[in-house]
N, C-alpha and C positions, 0 to 999 in steps of 0.2 A: 638197566638190567635188574629184574626183580631178585629179591633175596633168595628165593627157591632156586632160580637159574643160576645165581652167583655160586650158591652152595654146591649144586651140581657140577659147575665148571671146576671149582676148586677140587672136588672129589676125583673128577675125571683126570685132571693134571697130576694129582697125587698118584693115581693108579698107573698112569703112563710112566712116571718117574720110577715107581716100583718095578713095572715090566722092564723098562730100559736098564735098571740097575741089575736085575736078575740076568738078563741076556748079556749084559756087559761083563759080569762076573764069570759067566759061563764060557765066554770067549777068552778072557784073559787067563782064567784058571786052567783051562784045557790046553791053552797054547795053540789054539786052532790056526793053521797056516792061512795066508791070505787066499781067498777064493773057495774056502770051505762053505758049504751050502747049509744054511740053518734052517731052510724050509720055505715053503710058500707063505705069503702074508696071510692067507686063509688058514693055513695049518698053524701058525702062530696064534692067530685069533682064537682058534679052537683049543689050542694047548693051554693058553693062559686065561681062558674064558673071560674075555673082554670084548667090548664093542669094536667095530672097524675104527671109529673115530680115536679111541684109546690107543689101539695098536699104531695108527698112523702117526700119533704124536710120540709114541715110544720110539718108533723107527726114525723119526726126524731128530729127536734127541741123539740117538746112536750115530746117524750120519754126521751131525754136528760135531760129535766127538771123534770123527774119522774112524769109526770101528766097523761100519758095514757099508755095503753098496746095494742098492735094490735094483735088479734087472727086469725088465718087462718081457713079455712073450712066453711062448711054451716051455722053453728051457730056462725061464728066468726064476726069480725068487729073491730071497734075502741071503746075501753072501758076506763073509768077513773080508774086511780090508786089511791092509798091512797093520800090524798090531804096534802100538807104542813100546819102546824099549822098557824093561823093567829090572829091578834088582831085588834081592831079599836082604834086608837089614835086620838081622836077629830074627825076630818072628813077625817082622813087617813085610809084606809084599808091596812094593811101590812101583807105579808106572808113570811115565813121563812122556810129554809130547812137546816138540818144537825145539829140542836140544840139537846143537850143531856138532856135539860130540857125545859118544856113549856116555850114559849117567854113571856106569861103572868107573870110567876114568876120572869123573868128576869127584866121586866118593873116595877114590884112592888118594887124590890130591888133598881132599879135605881132611882125610885121616892123618897124613903126613904133617899138615899144618897144626892140627889139633895137638898132636904128641909134642911138637916143639913149643906150642903156647903153654902146654901144662908146665913144662920145665921152666919157662920164662916167668909164668905166674907164681911159681913157688918163691921167687925173690922180690918180684915187682908188685904183686897184688896187695891190696889194702883192705881194712875192714869193710869199707863200703863196696869194694869188689866182691868180697865174700858174701855180703848180704844180697847182691844181685845174683850171684850164683845159687844162693839158697832159694831165693824166690823162683828161679828158673827150675830148680829141682822140685820144689812144691808144686809147680805147675805140671811138671811130669807125673807126679803122683796123682794129682787130681784128674789128669786127662788119660790115665792109663787105659780106660775103657773105650777110648776113641782113637784108632791108629793114626789118623791124620794129625789130630791135636797133639798126640803123644810125640810124633815125629817133629812137629814144629817146636814143642817144648824142648826137646833134645837139642834141636839146632840152637835154641835160645841159651840153654845152659853152656854150650861150647862157645857160643859168641861172647857170653859174659866172661869167660876165661880169656878168650882172645883180647877183648877190649882191656882186660886188666894189665896186659903187658906193656901197653904203651908204644908198641912197635907199629907206627901209623901205616906205612907201606903194606906191610904183610896183612895187617887188620883189614885194610882195604881190598886186598886180593882174596881174603877169606870171605869178607861180606859179599862180595861179587859172586863168589862161588855158590854160597848158600842161598843168595837171593835168586840165583838162576834155577837151582834146584827146587826151592819151594815155589817159584813162580810156574815151573813147567810140570809140577806134580798134578796128575790127573785123577789118580785114585790111590788110596792106601787101604789095605786089607789085612786081616789076621792071617798069619800063617800058623801051622801046627805049633802047639806048645806056647801059644801067645801069652797066656797070663803068667805062667811060670817064668818065662823068658823076661818079660817086662818087669816083673817083681825083682828078679835078680839084677836086671840092667839099672833099675833105680838105685838099688844098694850100691852097685859098683860106682855109679856117679857120685853118690853120697861119699864114698871112700876117696874118690878123686878130690872132692871139695875138702874133706878134712885133712887130707895130706897136704894139699896147698896151704890151708889154714894154719897147719901146724909147721909148715916148712920142713917136712919130713920127706927127704928124697927117696929114701928106701921104700917107704909106704906108697909114695906116688909111683915108683917103678912097679911095685906089685899090683897096684890098681890099674895102671896103664896096661899091664900084661893081661889082666883079666878082661880089659875092654877090648883087647886086640886079639883075643882067642879066635882061632880060625879066620883070621883076616885076609889070608890068601884067597884070592878070587877063584871060585870054583864053579865050572858050568853045572847047572841043575840037570836032573834027569831028562832025557829027551822028551819033547812036547811041552816042557815047562816054560812059560814065558819069562821067567825071571832068572837072573844070575846072582849067585850069592856074594855079597861084598863083605858082610860081616856077621859073625854069629857072637853074641855077647858072652856065651860060655857059662858053665855051670861048676867051675873049680870052687874050691873053698873060699869063702870070703876073706877079705883082708882083715887081720886081727888089730 
């Protein structure tokens, strides 16, 4: 393949990814039910101002993600498939595929284990454990602009706390839960108020770390309460594809 053809091929693939991402977000954000018609292929080509080849590749990507079906014939077109289940975690909208149980149930189990680990870490953790927590917290700060990386860094912070407790069986259960979640995550996106909520979330996790380091149970209880604000699972407004599992809250910070 010549250099010019290779460059054009890369540009075409990039454009197809861009179109697929825009359609994917449109489907997920709007909470479109299965069978909703997105339009004819020719209509989508015109709407996105791309070539037939680029649109074909974009539709292939969406079919691979099990988000659309393409039906031929006079009444055919591009239609939405069953949507992957989603949750709202603070200012993150997260969607998962391939889970055998609702992601909301996994998050609720994860939260119960995390609060237990926080209390055990108060007595069992070492300076080396605190350093691991601090590295994960730094990763959360560094990845704040990237929803998926921020979620993964959040997971690593709580994993560091769990591992500091030395309770092998429960650590294994927790690792299995978060491995399933991160492996099934197909998309992470910003929700309203993302920047403000993420900044607050980083501060609260820092307060959890400092309470554990200081073996200060009262401060840990306060930080845990901030972390748990609005933890009760609430259905989102109709047509939203996500359910809210956790809002990190905007109470005053721990002193």
